[in-house]
N, C-alpha and C positions, 0 to 999 in steps of 0.2 A: 820902348825906351827902358833899359835893363836898369832893374832895381835890386835884384838879388844876385852878386855874383859869388860865387862857392868857389874856394880856395882850400887845400889842403897842403899842410907843412909839416911834415915828420905825423904824429896821431893825430893831430889837433884839426878840425875844420874850422875855417874862417868864413865869415860872409862880410863882403866890402871892407875888408881888411880887418877887420875883428874878430875874434875868437868869439864862436857862439856863445850865447848867453853873460858874455863880459859886458855886454852892452845897456845889461839891468841891473840898477845898483840893487846892492845887497846881496846879489846871487853868490853863490857859494864858489870861491874860485877851483876847488876840485872839480864843478861841474862844469867850467870853462872850456872850450872846443869839444864838448860832445855832441851828436845829433840825434835827440829823443826822435823815435819815429812811431808810425804804427802803418801796419797793414792796410791798405784801401784797395786790395787789388781789382775790383770791380768800378772799379771809377769812369771805365770807358765801355762796360760790359755791354754785350749784346749778343743776342743767340736767334741767327738766322734761320734755325730749324724750328724750335719750339716756341716762339716767345712767350706764349698763352700760359704758359705753367708758372711764368712771375705776378701772374693775377692772384699776389696772396701777400699779409700782412698789412690789411689794410689800403694797398696799393690798386688801382683799376688798372686798364691796360698798361702793359710794360712799354716805357719809354724811355730809350737810353740817352736821348738829348735831356729829359727832364733829371734824369738818375745822376748825370753830370752837374748839370746845374744843383742840385739838392748838395754835392758833395762841395763844392765852390762857395757855396752859400755856408756850410758847416764851418770852412776853415780858419775863420777868425777867433771863433771860438775855442776851438784845439789850440791856435797859434798863441792865445792868452796864458795858457795853463803852460806853456815851453814847447809844445809839438813843433818841430821844426822841420820835419820830413815825412812825405808817404810813400808808400811804395804802390804803385798802379802798374798792372798788367796789359799790356797789348794781347795778351791770350786772354787776361783774365786767370780765375782760379777755380779750384772745384767749389759748388756748393755743399758742403760735406753732409748737413743734415737733412736738404729738403732732396737733393737729385741725387739716385742711387747709380745711374750708368752715365758719367760725366762725358763718354765718346759721343752722345746723344748731343752734346750744345757743340754748335756750330759758332764760335767766339774765336773769329781769325781774322785778321786784317788783310794778311798775304794771300796772293795766288798761290796755285799750288806749285809754281815754281819760283816761288818767293820775290819775284822779279816788279808785282803791285804792291802797293800799299791804299786800302781802301780809304776813300777820301770823307766819309763820315767819321770812322776813328781817329782821322788825321786831325778832322774838326775839332772832336770832341777833346783830343791830347792837347793841341793848342791853345784850346780854350781854357784848358786845367793847367797848362804851363805857366800860362800869363796871368792867371788869377793869383798862382802861388809864387810867383815873381814878383805880384805887386804888393804882398803884406809880408815878404823875406821867409818865404818856404821852399825847401828843395822837394822836387820829385826823382823818386828813385824808380826810373822807368824799366820795367820788366819784359823782356821782350818774349821769352818763348815759354809755354807751360806743357807739363807733359803729357795730358789727355789732349790736345791740339795738336800734340807731333807730327800725327800721320797724315795731317793736310798738308804739309809739305813733303813732296815726292820725293825728295832723296838729299843726301846730302851737299850738292851745290844750291839746292832751293835753299834750305840752311842758311848757307854763308849768303846769298842774294837777300834772303830776308833781315840777315842782321846790316849787311852793306845798304838797305834802303832805309831802314829802321835809323841808320846811325846818320846817313845823308839828311833826313829828315830833321833829326836835332840840330846837325850843325847848319844847315840852310835858314834852321828858326832862328838861328843866332840865342839861342837858348843858356844861359850861363848858371841855372838854379837845376842843374841836371847829376844824377849820377847813373848809370847804366848797369843793367842786370843783366847779363847774357841770356841766363836761365833759372828761372826757377829751380831750385834743387835740380841741379844738371844729373845726379846719379841717380835719379827715379827710373824705375823699370819701363815707364812711358817712352823714356829716351830710348828704351834698347833698338827704336827702328833708326836711330840716329847716333852712330857712335862718335862723331863729329862732337855732338853734344856729351854724350853721357860719358866719355871717356877725360879723364883727368886732359889727356895729351891733346884732346881735341878740342874742350873747351878753353883750352889755355889757347891755344890758335884764334880761336874765334874773339876772345877777350883783347887778343891785340888787334883783332880785325874792327873790332867797332872802336878801339881807342882810334886808330889809324882813319876811319870812314868819318868819324864824328867829329874830328879837329881837334882830339884830345880832351876830349871829356873823360872824367875818371870812371874806370870800369872796372868790375868783379863778377860772381856769379856765385850763387849759394848751392850746397849741398843739403842732403835732410838732416833730421834734427842729430846733432852728436856729429855731425862730419864736418872734417876740415883736410884738406890736402894742401901738400907743402907746394907741388906745383903750380897749382890752380894761384894759391896766396900771393907765390913769385911773380905771375904774370897780371895780378890784379895790382889797381890803385888805392883799392877800399877791400878789406878780407870782411866777405860777407859771410854771417854763420847764421844757423837755425836754432833755437835751443827748444824745437817742442819735444815733448816728451819727457825733459829731464828734471831732476831734483835741481836745488839751490846748488849742491855740491858737484851737480854731473854737469849743470852749466858751469860753475867754477874752472870744472877740470878742461872742460872744452875751450873756454877761453885761456887757458893755462897754455894748453897746448899749442894755440895759434901764436901767444905773446913770447915761449919760448923758442919759437924762429926768429927772434931780435930783426924783424923787419923792418921797424919802424915805421909802421903804416897802421892809419887807424883799421880799429876791429867794430863793425857794425852787425849785430843782429838785426835782421830786417824781418822776424817773423819767428815768432815764439806760442804765446798761447795767453789766455787771461790770467796766467799766473804771472802776477804782476809784482811778487817778491822776489824775482830775478832781477827788478829793479836796481835793490840794494845789493847785489852782486856786481851789476853794470856800476854803478858808483863807485864801490871800493876798489874794482878793477880798471876803472878810469875807461871805459869800453861805452859802446852807443848801443841803447835797447829798443826793438820793438815789441809792440803790443801787438797782438793777432786774437779777434774774438770773432768766431764763426757765426756766431748768434745775431749781432747786431752789425757785422761789418765786412762779412763775404756771403753769407746766404743772400739769393738776389729776390726781392730788391731790399738794399742796406740802408739802415737808418744812419744818416754817416754824423747824424750829430752825437753831442755827450749824454746818453741816454741815461736813465736812473741806474745805478746800481754798478756792474763790473767798470764800464764806462767813465761813470763820476770817480769811483774810486781810485781807478789808474790815473786819473786826470789830476785827481789830489796828491796824490803819493809822488807822482811825475814834476808837478809843481814845488811841493815841499823838498822833493831831493835837490833838487837844481836851487832853491832858495828864492823861488818867487812867491811873494805873498800872496795869499788864499782867504779865503773864510774858511775856519774851520767848521767841521760837520759834528753836530751835535752826538753825545753819545748814543742818544735813542734811535739815530739814524744813521748809525754805523754797520747796521748790516740790513739787506735787502732780499725778501723771498721773491725770486726771479722767473719770469715765463711766462705770468699770470695776466700780462698786460693784454687787453681786448682785442688786440691783432696781432698780437703773435702766437699764432696756429695755423696750422696747415690740415686741413681736413679736421679730426680730432688728436691730432699731435701737438703736444707741447712738449719744450724742454726747459723742465723746471729747475733751477738751483741756486742755493744759498752764496749769494754774494758777501763779502767783507770787508771793511777798507782796513782790516790788520789781520789777516788769515792767520800770520803765524801766533796769535793767540788762541786760534781754534784748536780745539783737541779732537771732537767728532761733531759730525749734523746727522742727528737721525730724522730721517723723514717717515710721514704718518701720511694715508690717506683715508679718510672717512674713519679715523683713530686705528688702524690697522698697520703695522711698520711694514714699510714697502723699500728700505736701503738705508745704509750707514756709509756715509763718505769720510773718510779720513784724512785725504789730501785735497788739499787746493788743486783745481777749483770747486771741490766740494758737489760734486755731480753723484743723483743718487743712483744714475744708472752708468755710472763713469768706464768711460773705454781707454781715452787716454786725455792727457793735459789739455785738449782742445776739443774731444769727440765725448759724446753721450749719445745714448739712445735715446728716443721719445718717450712721454708718458700718452698712453693713449687715454685720451679723458671719454667718459660713460655719462649719461643720464644721470646716473646713481651718486655722481661724486658730489660731495656738499663740501668738506671740508678737506685741507691738506696743511699739514703743520712741520714747520722745522724746527727741531730742538736741538739749539746748539750748547753745546759742553765746553765752556773754556778751559784753557790750561790751569786756570785759578781757583778752578772749580766752579765759578758762577753757571748757571743754566738759563736762557735766554729762549723763548718759544715764540715763532713769528707764524701768525696762521691767517690762512687764506680762505674767506667763505666765497664760494662760488655761486 
C-alpha cells in the first residue's frame, strides 16, 4: 500500500498533496517544499570480489543484507530531524578512505550486456524503498557509478541497464522515488561510455529512464561545481554537487542554475560534512545533501546519527526547518572525532574536530604528544586536509599517548579538546 506519494510542482516538492514540512506545525514557511537529504549511497552495497576487506570498524563478516537492515532501522531517527530523502546507488560509491583502487570492487547488479538485474540487489532495494515509503521518505535511486562503468560492455549495455532498472521501479509501483541516472556523469570513469559522460548522451538516458519508469522524476548529477543547461533542461530535478566549494562558490553554482529560469527544483544530493552550506540552501530555497565518507560511505557504514558531524548536521537541519529539538549544551558543541574505539583500519585513524557552529571557528591546531601536527583553517577542519570530503589518515603508533585539538574562535576564545589514549 502506497503511503508516500512524491509530486513536484514548479520548484516545490509535495508528499501526499502537501508541501514537504508544511505538515509540521511551527516550521518555517521558507523551508516548505524543500527536500533535505543525505548521501547514503552504500545502502544496498555488496562486493562480490573482496568482501573480506569490510571486516573493519567493529563489524564481523560482511553481510550486505544486514547492512541494508541497519539502514532501514536508522531511517526513523533521521526522519525526526527533517531528513526526507536519501541517495542510494545501484552501483554504490567509492570507499574514499579505506579502499585505494575502486576498480577492484565488484558492486554491480547488472550483467555485462545490461539485460539482467541481480535478484539480491533487487530484494534489498525493494525492502529499502518500502521501508522509506512507510515513514514518509523518498529514495533517490542512483543507477550508474564511474568506477563500475567498465562492467557494462558498451553503450547498448548502458541503455539496457537504464531500461531494466527503470522497469523494475515501474513494476514495483513505487511512488517515493527520484531517479539519478548517473552519479557525476562527467567523471573520467565514464569515458568508456560517451552516452553517459557527454551532456547530449546523458540527456537521452534521462528521457529513457523517465519513459521506462512510467514517468518518475529523473535527473543526473555532475562533479562539484558542475551544472549543464542541456542536462538540466532534460531533467525533472536539477541535481548538483557541492563538493570542494566554499559557501560563495556553492551559492554561485545555485545561481547559475536558477538563472536558466526553468522553474524546476534544484537538489544538491552530494556535498560534504560542510553543513554550513545548509544556510545557502535555505536562503536560496534549494535542497541540500549531506555527505560524510567517515560515517556514511566507507563500508561498513554506521547509518545512525553518530556523535559529532552527524549530530551537528541533524541539529542544524532541524533548526533551519523549524523542527523543535533539544538544544546542545555549549560544552558539547565541539567533538574531537575519530577516536571511537572501532573507527580504525589497521593503525589508521581519521581524526578531525567537529563543530555545531563551524562559522565561529578561526583555526584548529592539532597536537600529538604535545607536538604540533597541523592547522586547519577551513571547515570541516581536517588536520591533513585534501578537500572538503577527503583527508589523509593519522598513523597511530604505540608511543601515542595524547592528542589535542586547540580551537581558536573568531571572538578570541580558546577551547581545548584532549584525547588520552
